[in-house]
C-alpha positions in Angstrom: 0.6 16.1 -10.5 -1.1 14.8 -7.2 -0.4 11.3 -8.1 3.3 12.2 -8.8 3.6 13.9 -5.4 2.0 10.7 -3.7 4.4 8.4 -5.6 7.4 10.5 -4.5 6.2 10.4 -0.9 5.8 6.6 -1.1 9.3 6.1 -2.6 10.8 8.2 0.1 9.1 6.1 2.8 10.3 3.0 1.2 14.0 4.2 1.2 13.5 5.4 4.7 12.4 2.0 6.0 15.2 0.4 4.0 17.8 2.6 5.6 16.5 1.8 9.1 16.6 -1.9 8.4 20.2 -1.6 7.2 21.0 0.3 10.5 22.4 3.2 8.3 20.7 5.9 10.4 22.6 7.7 13.1 20.9 9.5 16.0 21.4 13.1 16.8 20.9 12.8 20.6 19.7 15.8 22.5 17.4 16.6 25.4 13.9 17.1 24.2 11.1 18.9 26.0 8.3 16.4 25.4 5.4 18.8 26.3 6.5 21.6 23.9 7.1 19.1 21.1 3.5 17.6 21.5 2.0 21.2 21.6 3.7 21.9 18.3 2.3 18.6 16.9 -1.2 19.4 18.1 -1.1 22.7 16.4 0.3 21.0 13.1 -2.6 18.6 13.1 -5.4 21.0 13.9 -6.4 21.6 10.3 -6.6 17.9 9.5 -8.5 17.0 12.8 -10.9 19.9 12.6 -12.3 18.6 9.2 -14.0 15.7 11.2 -14.6 17.8 14.4 -11.7 15.9 16.3 -9.1 17.5 18.5 -6.0 16.5 20.5 -6.0 16.7 24.3 -2.5 16.8 25.8 -1.9 15.5 29.3 1.8 15.8 29.5 3.6 17.1 32.6 5.9 20.0 31.7 8.9 18.7 33.3 9.2 15.5 31.1 12.4 15.4 29.1 13.4 12.7 26.6 16.9 11.9 25.3 16.9 11.2 21.5 16.9 12.6 18.1 14.1 15.2 17.9 13.5 15.1 14.1 13.2 11.2 14.1 10.9 11.1 17.3 8.8 13.6 15.8 8.4 11.4 12.8 7.3 8.7 15.2 4.7 10.8 16.8 3.5 12.2 13.5 3.0 8.7 12.1 1.0 7.6 15.2 -1.1 10.9 15.2 -1.8 10.5 11.4 -3.2 7.0 12.0 -5.3 8.3 15.0 -6.5 11.1 12.8 -7.4 8.8 10.0 -9.2 6.2 12.0 -10.8 8.1 14.8 -14.6 8.5 14.8 -15.8 12.0 13.9 -16.1 14.5 16.8 -13.9 12.6 19.3 -10.9 13.5 21.2 -7.3 12.1 20.6 -5.7 12.1 24.0 -1.9 12.0 24.4 -0.6 11.6 27.8 2.8 10.8 29.3 4.2 9.4 32.5 7.8 8.9 33.9 8.8 5.9 35.9 12.5 5.9 36.9 14.5 6.3 33.7 11.7 5.7 31.1 8.9 7.7 29.6 5.8 6.2 28.4 3.6 8.2 25.9 0.1 7.0 25.3 -1.8 7.9 22.2 -5.6 7.0 22.7 -8.4 7.4 20.0 -11.9 6.3 19.7 -12.9 4.3 16.5 -13.3 1.0 15.4 -11.6 -1.7 17.4 -8.7 -3.3 15.7 -9.2 -7.1 15.6 -6.5 -9.0 17.7 -5.2 -10.9 14.7 -4.6 -7.6 12.8 -3.2 -5.8 15.9 -0.1 -8.0 15.9 0.7 -7.1 12.3 0.3 -3.2 12.3 3.9 -2.5 12.7 4.9 -4.8 9.8 6.1 -3.2 6.6 3.4 -2.7 4.0 0.6 -3.8 6.3 -2.6 -1.8 6.1 -5.8 -2.2 8.0 -7.8 -1.0 5.1 -6.8 -2.8 1.8 -8.5 0.0 -0.3 -6.0 2.5 -1.6 -9.1 4.8 -2.5 -9.8 5.8 1.1 -8.5 8.6 3.2 -6.2 6.2 5.0 -4.6 5.0 1.7 -0.9 5.0 2.7 1.7 2.6 1.8 1.6 0.7 5.2 5.0 1.9 6.1 4.3 4.6 8.7 4.0 2.5 11.7 7.0 0.2 10.5 9.2 3.3 10.2 7.9 4.4 13.7 8.9 0.9 15.2 12.4 1.1 13.6 13.1 4.7 14.9 11.9 3.7 18.5 14.0 0.6 18.5 17.0 2.6 17.4 16.5 4.8 20.5 16.3 1.7 22.8 12.7 2.0 23.3 9.5 0.0 22.5 6.2 0.7 20.8 2.9 -1.4 21.1 -0.7 -1.1 20.5 -3.8 -2.2 22.3 -7.5 -2.0 21.0 -10.7 -2.9 22.7 -14.2 -1.5 23.2 -13.8 1.1 20.4 -10.5 2.5 21.9 -7.0 2.1 20.4 -4.0 3.0 22.5 -0.4 3.2 21.1 2.3 3.2 23.8 5.7 4.4 23.1 8.4 3.7 25.8 11.7 5.8 25.4 14.6 6.7 27.7 14.3 9.8 29.9 16.8 12.5 29.7 19.4 12.7 32.6 
């Protein structure tokens, strides 16, 4: 039964990435309270993170507002946090911070763990790419999460990137500010 549920999840992710690639996805644009959204996500991830003694620390000014599709952006942030939870060293903090400059908001997701080699860093947003080739590990996804995140961010007129050095990995998402 677990394998059937996992297969269903993988098939759904495959259909989702196909839909984004064919631009058949529309946005329900609204103003989003970024601080509140991230507080909800931190609560959602608490059980997963606490298994390894990890936690999320939020550094997001309360006044930051995004313009976008809340459900789709939540999917982006969930995918990034899921990766951070999977690849973080035990008993470390995942820091989520945000800043605004003019009409753009940058959100940074930083975790401590193994440094991602430069040659792999450029491929992590590709469909079906996985850092760990073994499907038997806790990170055994289909390699679609970050590809889906990239498509959603592009649909919003934003950008997503990653940097990894000295045991720290930072994902940066840049999106339009509200107003």
